[in-house]
C-alpha positions in Angstrom: 22.3 2.3 -25.0 24.4 0.6 -22.3 24.0 3.5 -19.9 20.2 3.4 -20.2 20.3 -0.4 -19.7 22.4 -0.1 -16.6 19.9 2.4 -15.1 17.0 0.1 -15.9 18.6 -3.0 -14.6 19.5 -1.2 -11.4 15.9 0.0 -11.0 14.6 -3.4 -11.8 16.7 -5.0 -9.0 15.7 -2.2 -6.6 11.9 -2.8 -7.3 12.5 -6.6 -7.0 14.0 -6.1 -3.5 11.2 -3.7 -2.4 8.4 -6.1 -3.5 9.7 -8.6 -0.9 9.7 -5.9 1.8 6.8 -6.5 4.3 6.3 -2.7 4.7 5.8 -2.3 0.9 3.5 -5.3 0.7 1.4 -3.8 3.4 1.0 -0.5 1.5 -1.5 -1.6 -1.2 -1.1 1.6 -3.3 2.7 1.5 -3.3 2.8 -2.2 -3.9 0.4 -1.9 -6.9 2.5 0.9 -8.5 5.8 -1.0 -8.0 4.3 -4.2 -9.4 3.0 -2.3 -12.5 6.5 -0.8 -13.1 8.1 -4.3 -12.5 5.8 -5.8 -15.1 6.6 -3.1 -17.6 10.3 -3.6 -17.1 10.3 -7.4 -17.1 10.0 -7.9 -21.0 13.1 -5.6 -21.5 15.1 -7.5 -18.8 14.2 -10.8 -20.5 15.4 -9.6 -23.9 18.6 -8.2 -22.3 19.3 -11.6 -20.7 18.8 -13.4 -24.0 21.1 -10.8 -25.7 23.8 -11.5 -23.0 23.5 -15.2 -23.6 23.7 -14.9 -27.3 26.9 -12.7 -27.0 28.4 -15.2 -24.6 27.7 -18.1 -26.9 29.0 -16.1 -29.9 32.3 -15.4 -28.1 32.6 -19.0 -27.0 32.1 -20.3 -30.5 34.7 -17.9 -31.8 37.2 -19.3 -29.3 36.3 -22.9 -30.4 37.0 -21.9 -34.0 40.5 -20.7 -33.2 41.1 -23.8 -31.1 39.8 -26.3 -33.7 43.1 -26.5 -35.4 43.0 -29.0 -38.3 39.7 -30.6 -37.1 37.5 -29.5 -40.0 34.2 -31.0 -38.6 34.7 -29.2 -35.2 35.5 -26.0 -37.0 32.3 -26.2 -39.1 30.2 -26.8 -36.0 31.8 -23.9 -34.2 31.4 -21.6 -37.2 27.7 -22.6 -37.5 27.1 -21.8 -33.8 29.0 -18.5 -34.2 26.9 -17.4 -37.2 23.7 -18.4 -35.4 24.5 -16.5 -32.2 25.9 -13.5 -34.1 22.6 -13.1 -36.0 20.6 -13.6 -32.8 22.6 -11.0 -30.9 22.1 -8.4 -33.7 18.4 -9.1 -33.8 18.1 -8.7 -30.0 20.2 -5.6 -30.1 17.7 -3.9 -32.5 14.9 -5.1 -30.3 16.5 -3.6 -27.2 16.9 -0.2 -29.1 13.2 -0.2 -29.8 12.3 -1.2 -26.2 14.5 1.6 -24.8 12.7 4.3 -26.7 10.8 6.8 -24.5 7.3 5.6 -23.6 4.2 7.7 -23.8 3.4 8.6 -20.1 -0.3 7.8 -20.8 0.3 4.3 -22.2 -0.6 2.5 -19.0 -3.9 4.4 -18.5 -7.4 3.2 -19.1 -9.4 5.1 -21.8 -12.7 6.6 -22.8 -13.6 5.8 -26.4 -16.1 8.0 -28.3 -17.6 6.7 -31.5 -19.8 9.0 -33.7 -21.6 8.3 -36.9 -20.4 10.5 -39.7 -21.4 10.5 -43.4 -23.9 7.9 -44.4 -27.0 8.4 -42.3 -28.5 5.2 -40.8 -25.7 3.0 -42.3 -23.1 5.1 -40.5 -25.0 4.7 -37.2 -25.1 0.9 -37.8 -21.4 0.8 -38.5 -20.8 2.8 -35.3 -22.5 -0.1 -33.5 -20.3 -2.6 -35.4 -17.2 -0.6 -34.2 -18.4 -0.7 -30.6 -18.9 -4.4 -30.9 -15.4 -4.8 -32.4 -13.7 -2.9 -29.6 -15.8 -4.7 -26.9 -14.8 -8.1 -28.3 -11.2 -7.1 -28.5 -11.4 -5.8 -24.9 -12.8 -9.2 -23.8 -9.9 -11.0 -25.4 -7.5 -8.7 -23.5 -9.3 -9.2 -20.1 -10.3 -5.5 -20.0 -13.6 -4.2 -18.6 -16.0 -2.1 -20.6 -18.5 0.4 -19.2 -21.0 2.4 -21.3 -20.9 6.0 -20.3 -23.4 7.5 -22.7 -25.1 6.7 -26.0 -27.7 7.9 -28.6 -29.2 4.8 -30.2 -31.2 4.7 -33.3 -34.4 2.7 -33.9 -32.6 0.2 -36.2 -30.0 -0.7 -33.7 -27.3 1.7 -34.6 -25.7 4.6 -32.6 -25.5 8.2 -33.6 -22.9 8.3 -30.9 -21.7 6.2 -28.0 -19.1 6.7 -25.3 -17.6 4.0 -23.2 -14.8 3.4 -20.8 -12.2 0.6 -21.2 -10.4 -0.3 -18.0 -7.3 -2.4 -17.8 -3.5 -2.5 -18.0 -1.9 -0.8 -21.0 -5.2 0.0 -22.7 -4.1 3.4 -24.1 -0.9 1.9 -25.6 -3.0 -0.4 -27.7 -6.0 1.7 -28.6 -4.4 5.2 -29.0 -4.0 4.8 -32.8 -7.7 4.3 -33.3 -8.5 8.1 -33.2 -9.6 9.3 -36.6 -12.1 8.6 -39.4 -12.9 5.0 -40.1 -14.5 4.4 -43.6 -16.8 1.4 -44.4 -17.7 0.1 -47.8 -20.6 -2.4 -47.8 -24.1 -3.0 -48.9 -26.4 -1.5 -46.2 -29.1 -3.6 -44.6 -31.5 -0.8 -45.8 -30.4 -1.1 -49.4 -32.7 -3.1 -51.6 -30.8 -2.7 -54.9 -27.6 -4.3 -53.5 -25.5 -1.2 -54.1 -22.3 -0.6 -52.1 -22.4 2.5 -49.9 -19.5 4.3 -48.4 -20.0 5.6 -44.8 -17.8 6.9 -42.1 -17.6 7.0 -38.3 -15.3 9.1 -36.1 -13.4 7.5 -33.2 -11.7 9.4 -30.4 -9.6 7.6 -27.8 -9.0 9.7 -24.6 -6.7 8.6 -21.8 -8.8 8.4 -18.6 -7.5 10.8 -15.9 -8.1 11.7 -12.3 -9.4 15.0 -11.0 -5.9 15.9 -9.9 -4.7 15.8 -13.6 -7.0 18.6 -14.7 -7.7 21.8 -12.9 -11.4 22.8 -13.3 -12.9 25.9 -11.7 -16.4 25.0 -10.5 -17.5 28.5 -11.5 -16.7 27.6 -15.1 -19.2 24.8 -15.2 -22.9 24.8 -16.2 -24.6 21.6 -14.9 -28.0 20.7 -16.3 -30.4 17.9 -15.6 -33.1 16.5 -17.9 -35.2 13.4 -18.5 -33.4 10.5 -20.1 -34.8 9.2 -23.3 -34.3 6.2 -25.6 -34.3 5.7 -29.4 -36.9 7.7 -31.1 -37.3 10.1 -28.2 -39.2 7.7 -26.1 -38.9 8.6 -22.4 -37.4 5.8 -20.3 -37.2 7.8 -17.1 -39.8 10.1 -15.5 -37.3 11.9 -13.3 -34.5 14.2 -14.4 -31.7 11.7 -13.9 -29.7 12.6 -17.1 -26.9 15.1 -16.6 -25.3 17.5 -19.0 -22.1 19.4 -18.0 -20.8 22.4 -20.1 -17.3 23.7 -19.5 -17.9 27.3 -20.5 -14.3 28.5 -21.3 -13.8 25.7 -23.9 -17.4 25.0 -24.9 -16.9 21.3 -24.1 -20.2 19.5 -23.5 -20.6 16.0 -22.0 -23.8 14.1 -21.3 -24.7 10.9 -19.5 -28.1 9.2 -19.1 -27.1 5.6 -18.8 -27.9 5.3 -15.1 -31.2 5.7 -13.3 -29.4 7.7 -10.6 -28.6 11.3 -11.2 -25.6 11.1 -8.9 -24.1 8.2 -10.9 -24.7 10.0 -14.2 -23.0 13.1 -12.9 -20.1 11.0 -11.8 -19.7 9.5 -15.2 -20.1 12.8 -16.9 -17.3 14.3 -14.9 -15.1 11.4 -15.8 -15.7 12.1 -19.4 -15.2 15.9 -18.9 -11.8 15.3 -17.2 -10.6 13.1 -20.1 -11.8 15.5 -22.8 -10.1 18.5 -21.2 -6.9 16.5 -20.5 -6.8 15.5 -24.2 -7.3 19.2 -25.3 -4.4 20.2 -23.0 -2.3 17.4 -24.3 -3.0 18.3 -27.9 -2.2 22.0 -27.3 1.0 21.0 -25.5 2.1 18.8 -28.3 1.1 21.1 -31.2 4.4 22.9 -31.2 6.1 19.6 -32.1 3.3 18.2 -34.2 5.6 17.1 -37.0 7.8 15.2 -34.6 4.8 13.5 -33.1 3.3 12.6 -36.5 6.0 10.0 -37.4 4.4 7.3 -39.6 1.1 6.7 -38.0 -0.5 10.1 -38.3 -1.4 12.8 -35.8 -4.4 11.0 -34.2 -6.5 13.9 -35.3 -10.2 13.1 -35.5 -10.5 14.5 -39.0 -7.8 12.2 -40.4 -9.0 9.2 -42.5 -7.1 6.3 -41.0 -8.7 3.0 -42.1 -11.1 1.5 -44.7 -13.2 -1.6 -44.1 -14.3 -3.1 -47.4 -16.8 -5.8 -46.8 -17.3 -7.2 -50.4 -13.6 -7.9 -50.5 -13.2 -8.8 -46.8 -10.4 -6.2 -46.8 -9.1 -3.9 -44.1 -6.6 -1.2 -45.1 -4.8 1.1 -42.7 -3.8 4.1 -44.8 -1.2 5.4 -42.3 1.2 2.5 -42.7 -0.1 1.1 -46.0 -1.1 -2.2 -44.5 -3.8 -4.3 -46.0 -5.2 -7.6 -44.6 -7.9 -9.8 -45.9 -9.3 -10.8 -42.5 -12.2 -8.4 -42.1 -14.6 -10.9 -40.3 -11.8 -11.8 -37.9 -11.1 -8.2 -37.1 -14.7 -7.2 -36.6 -14.9 -10.1 -34.1 -12.1 -8.5 -32.1 -9.1 -10.0 -33.8 -7.3 -6.6 -34.1 -3.8 -7.5 -32.9 -2.2 -7.7 -36.4 -3.0 -4.1 -37.3 -2.7 -2.8 -33.7 0.8 -4.3 -33.3 1.9 -3.1 -36.8 0.9 0.5 -35.8 2.9 0.3 -32.6 5.9 -1.1 -34.4 5.7 1.6 -37.1 5.7 4.3 -34.4 8.7 2.8 -32.7 10.6 2.2 -36.0 10.0 5.9 -37.0 11.2 7.1 -33.6 14.3 4.9 -33.9 15.0 6.3 -37.4 14.5 9.9 -36.1 17.0 9.3 -33.3 19.5 8.2 -35.8 20.0 4.7 -34.2 
């Protein structure tokens, strides 16, 4: 652990010096990259400094115990200080071990989220809209930016499917565990008998990537244009502004009709295509070590049932880590941190156990 820490501290000091270099400040791209890395390393450095202080105080208290002689009151004070700093140092040491675990290289990326109604008909579509609202409100709390990329709304205000981008720092790190099947149990608005219905939506969280991250041969693409339409098939655009792109080798299809401009829709569609293909490549790359990736929070596979939202009991249960909270209304209003943080901690804890630390 100490060797890793020494390397990180050295890198932190190096970045700190560079950030005050006028040449680096003048290079906006380099400065932004270094500042992002500096921000990522700062929490670890702060914990390391607290650990050092606790160790120093622990050793100082130990010396005071040996020097107390027959002064029982002084000995008790020193013993209390020793125990307090010993416990703190052990706690911070474990925290450092977790913070030193390898980071997912995609954690800092923005994402594209795709929500699709599953079993449950119109109620599933309405819940897809509820999920979009939940993620939108969570993003607002985090200071992230939301951009709708495509959607297929229903007449009752639901979505058969909706795709949207979430832009900000560390978005993928917080949202990556949302991929999978989300189950809802509630009385639908369309139910006159008051019976509880179980419906599902599928969520996919894709790291947003640049063109350079994915190699696409233009000859492999079929690009189609068509008239955009709204709920119920009602035409909202008389020109062929909507764009559909088909990646023939994989059969991947993306569509966008949100903008009035065909060029803007094409740009958004390509953004979605890059992320979809990148995720497919990522999944194929990691499939050989799927069991190692699984840890305690699942594979992230879209077919895996990950969470249940029970409205009559105001209960949310994440099946991967066995966590149940009775704060459904708060979560649906964007208060997702309790579950999101627990998932991240479960992954880190499992990785720590696997490494034998």
